[in-house]
C-alpha positions, -999 to +999 in steps of 0.1 A: +001-189+141-026-162+136-063-166+142-085-137+131-119-127+144-145-124+116-156-088+110-191-077+119-196-062+085-176-059+053-170-036+024-183-063+001-216-063+019-219-025+014-212-029-023-238-056-028-266-033-017-292-027-045-291+011-042-253+011-045-255-009-077-280+016-092-257+045-086-226+032-105-236+041-141-216+073-142-184+058-127-151+054-146-149+020-163-118+010-143-134+020-111-165+000-120-144-031-126-127-028-092-160-024-075-174-055-093-143-076-085-147-068-048-184-075-049-180-110-063-148-119-044-149-154-030-182-162-046-192-188-072-191-161-098-153-163-098-151-201-098-138-225-073-115-253-063-135-284-053-120-307-027-133-341-015-126-360+016-110-394+007-123-411+038-149-436+026-172-429+056-171-391+051-167-381+014-173-345+023-172-319-005-156-285+001-158-256-023-130-231-021-142-200-040-116-179-058-106-145-046-107-114-068-070-106-062-077-069-065-052-048-046-081-026-032-100-056-018-098-060+020-102-098+016-072-103-007-035-099-009-023-115+024-002-141+006+011-117-020+020-092+008+040-119+027+059-129-004+068-092-011+080-087+025+102-118+023+117-104-009+124-071+008+142-088+037+168-099+012+176-062+006+179-048+041+213-041+055+222-042+092+219-004+097+194+020+112+164+030+092+143+062+093+107+070+086+095+102+070+061+113+055+056+138+027+021+153+024+004+176-001-015+208+008-053+202+006-055+230-020-041+206-045-067+179-039-090+188-069-060+190-092-046+157-081-081+141-084-082+151-120-047+140-129-040+111-105-015+091-124+009+119-133+006+137-099+009+106-078+041+099-096+053+135-092+045+133-055+066+101-050+095+113-072+096+147-055+097+131-021+124+107-030+143+133-050+144+155-019+158+128+003+185+119-023+194+155-027+201+158+011+218+124+013+242+132-015+251+165+000+285+162+018+272+185+046+247+157+056+258+123+044+277+124+011+263+091-002+233+076-020+207+064+005+182+036-001+145+045-001+113+025-001+083+047-008+047+038-003+018+059-016-013+063+005-042+085-006-066+084+023-071+097+058-086+078+087-121+092+079-117+081+043-110+116+032-088+122+002-053+128+016-024+119-008+009+113+011+040+092+008+056+071+036+093+067+030+117+043+047+153+057+044+185+040+052+207+055+079+237+057+055+244+051+019+268+040-009+296+064-019+309+069-054+335+042-046+308+018-037+318+020+000+292+021+027+290+053+047+271+054+080+251+084+090+266+102+119+248+117+149+235+152+143+214+179+159+183+169+140+157+143+151+158+130+115+188+123+093+184+158+077+168+191+088+131+186+083+122+223+077+148+226+050+136+193+034+101+207+034+112+238+014+132+217-011+103+193-015+079+221-022+102+237-047+108+204-066+071+196-067+059+230-078+087+234-104+076+201-120+039+210-117+045+243-135+062+224-164+032+200-165+008+229-167+028+247-194+029+215-215-008+207-209+002+176-190-020+191-162-050+213-170-067+236-146-103+245-148-094+281-157-060+292-171-062+324-149-062+301-118-026+290-125-009+321-111-032+323-081-028+286-072+010+286-076+013+318-055-009+303-028+011+270-028+045+288-027+035+309+003+021+279+022+041+257+046+043+221+032+041+194+059+070+169+061+073+151+093+098+125+105+088+097+128+110+081+154+137+059+137+130+022+134+146-001+160+164-020+133+157-041+102+132-063+120+111-033+129+112-022+093+099-056+083+070-053+108+062-019+094+062-032+058+038-059+069+014-034+083+015-005+059+027-014+024-004-033+012-030-015+033-063-006+017-084+025+023-105+007+049-102-028+064-133-048+072-126-048+109-131-011+110-166-013+096-189-016+127-223-019+111-245-014+081-280+000+087-303-011+058-333+010+070-313+042+070-288+033+043-259+042+065-224+027+073-206+031+106-169+027+110-141+034+135-112+058+130-083+073+149-086+110+156-050+122+155-061+157+164-074+143+197-044+122+207-051+093+184-084+084+203-105+058+185-139+072+175-168+062+154-183+079+123-216+072+105-220+081+068-247+075+043-240+045+022-236+067-009-211+090+008-192+060+022-189+046-013-180+079-028-151+083-003-139+047-009-139+053-047-116+082-044-088+059-033-090+035-062-056+038-079-052+043-117-049+009-135-014-006-132-001+024-111+028+013-090+022+025-054+054+010-039+086+023-054+123+021-046+150+048-051+187+053-045+208+022-041+175+003-038+164+013-073+157-017-095+186-019-119+214-041-104+200-037-069+211-071-056+246-066-070+250-033-052+237-048-019+259-079-021+290-056-028+282-036+003+278-068+024+311-080+011+329-048+020+312-049+055+326-085+058+291-098+063+275-129+048+255-124+016+218-127+017+206-162+009+184-165-021+146-167-016+132-202-012+098-208-027+076-220+001+046-242-009+013-225-004+002-253+020+031-246+043+026-208+041-010-211+051-001-234+081+028-212+093+010-178+090-027-185+094-030-220+110-049-232+080-044-267+068-060-271+034-058-308+036-079-310+067-115-320+062-139-296+081-163-325+087-142-355+099-111-334+108-088-358+091-061-347+066-079-364+038-090-336+015-079-339-021-084-316-050-108-331-076-118-302-098-110-266-107-137-245-122-130-211-139-162-195-153-142-178-181-130-211-195-151-234-217-141-266-198-132-275-163-098-285-151-103-319-134 
């Protein structure tokens, strides 16, 4: 059972400030919609469920305002995240898993900002393609690994920092659909990280060159292409491997913390200063041993940084590759489990929302906040975009 401490200040409160509203006229329409959804999340503007206590002496009315369900909102997504994690547990095998992060040089930031959809996808595909290239090489594994990739595009200070977290299986499926475990080697990771960095750079830049040549990506000045590519080819690209997970349960814990993260959580926002129009928040300074520090920005700069991390509409930020790729994924996993002589994963059981809220958050939606009896009953659903109410 989890009990959370209410945050001191929230992103929603920052967005509701009058001077913030006045500065949104020049924003992309999709970004404006995201900002508006977060601004009215869990307010009457989105409608509500109305519950009434059935105790004759109480008859308390409780309004449960609807959430915006936007993936960028710090208030939303907890239930959806839990359901996604439960689905992924049906795909984990009893093997070791590794964690590797692929980053982009900061010289590409402006290009990525102007072509987010295509270059975010390229980043994720190049990272996964590199891992699969090494995994399928007989010198390293000689099998197809399973990969879960998660795109993040922010740093702790809300700076623009596109990178991909990859969870990689410590083994893979051979061409005969047999499972092959990764053997111990001289590298901290499954494969040599320095060599991976070089292959990753080559894959990304080769694809970027094709996009530039086909006008899929446009630079401010055509003469910048040669200079930019030369600079990027001569630069070391950072790929770093973290310590391997302790097992499938550690992977699930990681998924719970990182897959559905937003650019900044409400609990990191320390205060909002209305007189000076500033926002203060905490961050981890990894250059100083991960110490927690505090930063204060003007409200305008804070919002500008947050807006950078709003993803293109319908862009998929969590992707699977290798034997975890979508087509016939469950069939492949069950075949491996059969050959390992292990029981097949049980199918997902749909847990009622009421039970999920009790188990994970200690919230009983039937309990009246007034008399504390489990006597609340839904009496009306109001959706402002519908002509009538659902009673």
